[in-house]
Structure formats: structure tokens, C-alpha cells
C-alpha positions, -999 to +999 in steps of 0.1 A: -069+028-453-059+046-425-021+049-417-009+044-379+020+062-368+040+057-335+058+090-332+086+099-308+106+131-305+136+112-321+173+106-313+207+104-328+213+074-309+208+038-328+193+021-298+166+045-293+152+038-329+156+000-327+135+004-294+109+025-310+110-003-338+105-030-312+077-012-297+059-006-328+061-044-336+047-054-303+017-028-306+010-041-338+009-077-324-012-064-297-039-047-317-039-062-348-033-030-366-001-021-384+018+005-367+047+026-383+074+037-360+086+073-370+106+101-352+100+139-354+136+148-361+172+137-358+169+097-365+176+101-401+209+112-395+220+078-381+241+054-401+217+027-416+248+002-409+235+008-371+199+003-380+202-033-393+204-016-430+168+002-426+171+038-426+151+058-401+126+081-412+114+112-398+075+120-400+076+146-428+095+124-451+069+096-440+039+115-444+052+126-479+059+091-489+025+079-478+005+107-495+024+102-530+012+065-527-024+078-522-029+075-485-050+106-472-061+092-437-037+094-408-036+086-370-007+100-349-001+078-317+025+103-298+050+087-274+050+119-253+041+121-215+025+156-220+017+184-245+052+194-260+054+220-285+064+191-308+027+182-309+010+216-305+032+235-328+057+216-349+035+185-361+006+210-371+030+233-391+045+203-411+009+189-416+000+223-428+033+227-453+023+194-466-015+202-474-005+233-492+021+212-513+001+182-520-036+189-510-059+182-481-055+150-460-068+140-425-045+137-393-058+127-361-039+130-329-045+105-302-041+119-266-004+121-246+001+095-223-007+116-194-032+142-201-042+166-174-061+174-154-072+136-152-037+122-154-031+084-162-032+058-134-018+034-155+014+055-160+014+057-123+013+020-119+043+016-147+064+040-128+056+023-093+063-011-106+097+000-120+107+016-087+097-013-065+114-037-086+145-016-085+143-010-049+140-048-045+173-053-059+188-030-032+200-039+001+179-015+018+152+009+013+161+041-003+160+076+019+148+095-012+130+088-045+136+114-073+114+114-106+137+128-133+127+141-167+142+159-198+127+192-190+105+216-210+099+254-214+065+245-215+049+246-179+019+223-188+046+192-196+063+199-160+028+199-148+026+160-160+061+154-140+046+172-109+013+151-111+032+118-114+052+124-083+024+135-062+007+103-075+039+082-063+041+100-030+009+087-021+015+052-034+050+049-020+047+067+013+054+037+034+088+035+015+104+069+008+096+107+001+094+115-033+108+146-051+115+160-088+144+170-107+151+180-145+180+174-170+176+205-190+157+239-182+165+274-190+182+298-164+155+325-167+133+328-137+103+325-158+114+290-161+115+280-124+087+261-128+111+233-142+125+228-107+161+219-099+188+202-121+195+168-113+231+176-107+220+202-081+195+178-065+219+149-059+247+176-046+221+188-017+211+153-007+246+142-004+256+175+014+226+168+039+231+131+042+264+119+028+252+083+031+218+090+015+206+062-006+187+076-036+166+059-063+161+075-095+127+071-113+132+077-151+106+096-167+119+086-204+110+063-228+140+048-244+181+052-241+195+085-257+215+115-250+204+117-213+189+082-205+205+048-206+239+031-198+259+057-218+234+086-214+242+117-193+222+109-162+247+074-158+274+100-160+261+124-136+254+096-109+287+080-114+302+117-110+281+121-075+290+091-062+329+096-069+325+130-050+305+118-024+318+081-018+292+069+005+261+081-015+243+054-035+221+060-064+200+032-082+185+040-112+151+025-126+145+009-160+129+031-187+092+033-194+097+020-228+109-013-213+078-019-192+054-045-206+022-024-200+032+006-218+017-016-248-016-017-230-017+021-225-010+029-261-037+006-274-059+027-251-049+059-266-053+043-301-087+026-294-099+061-281-088+080-312-103+052-336-138+054-316-138+095-319 
């Protein structure tokens, strides 16, 4: 029997773990296959009282438990937009350590959600839908759309954001131009491929046009340190609008909240099952 693991990077925010569990439950119902939600790191530090008395489990612990039960066949369904080092380095290292300790076992990794160069049109549709829903709730069209993500020291991950921004530019050209921003980046010049921090991008738009109307497209799955009502992005937006009183910023829902994410994940699972 194959154990299917829906894997995200992990967060110390309980709402992120609960959202991952909900997504796994919906994917289980959609596919008819049991999907187990696990994180790579961090979530096992959350108080179980905040998680309906069910402790969060991280990937290495989950694999160990399953191996001790005699399971030797696993599929990892990564909840990642691009080829993060978590997928290319961390997981292979942890698997090798466990194989050295407990013997060989098979791990198949599904594709990330936006593999380049082909990209993923369904993810573009999800982001476009989130944007158009958000814009429809505003009193006027935005002057600028900004696609914002966490940021990565891996250029191939940033390339995913750039590809998505290019696709949104074509799809939403009748609404507003699309640019990019990042929440975290290293300061050295070799990481300039990340682009500008969100704080800087908002400040620049406000300086050029104090009445600028901006819609942020959130390239995040769940609420966490950056995304969500209590995240850094909300704080940055509030601060920007305080400093520039006529600036207007609207924020889309998160990718993990969109109903079609289940469809996309099911496609990834089907592909690895058929390989």
C-alpha cells in the first residue's frame, strides 16, 4: 500500500497546519485516496491545544513511523510552486538518512505546482480568478497589480513568479499592469534576481502617484508569518497606507483557499501514479 503525503514547508502558525489538514481532507474526498498532511519543519513546535489536540507531524517523523509499521512505498505531493531547496536538498537528505538507518524504501516525488518551462495554466487561472474577485469588490479598477511571494535564494523559484506575472500581464492587460515583489531576499548582488522587497515597491508607487490603487496578488498557500490577517504583508500594507493616506491597497485571498487547487493537486498525483 502506498502512503501519500501532502507536504508543505511548515509554519509555527496553527492556522497554517489546520488549513493543510483541511486541504488534505478535501483532496482525499476528491481522489478517493487517503492523503496525509505533513510539514517539513516547524509545525511540530505548535501547542496541540491549538490544533484540536492532534499534534502536527513533520516529514521525517512521519516517514519513520510509517517505516516502523512496515510501509515502504511513499508518494510525496509537494505543496510548492517551484523547485525549492526543500525539495531538491532537504527531502533527499532526510530520505537517505532514514534509508541508511532503516533500510531501503521507495519515495516518488510529484511535480511542483508550476514546473518550468511549461508552467501551469491552471495556476494562472487560479491567480487570475482571485484577482478578479478581489477587484470586483473595489470601487474602481487598480492602477497596479503586484504579484508577491516569499522569496528564495534559488533563481529557478523566482523564475516561477516571473513566469506567472508574465501570464497574468497578458490575461489582465485590460485591467492593470502586473509587476512583482518579494517578502525576503538576501542583500548581496548575486541575489538581485529576486527583485525588490514589497516595502520598497509600495513606497515607490506611492511616491510616483500618492493616490495609486494597488491590488496584491498573493503567491502563498496559507496564512503564516507573511500571509494572512496577522502576517507581515498586512502590517506592511497598513503602514504604507498610514504613511501615504491616499494610497489604496487590496489583497487577494490565498491560493490555498481556491477550490481549483484540489484539481491541480489531483493532476499531479495522477501523473506520479501513472509514471
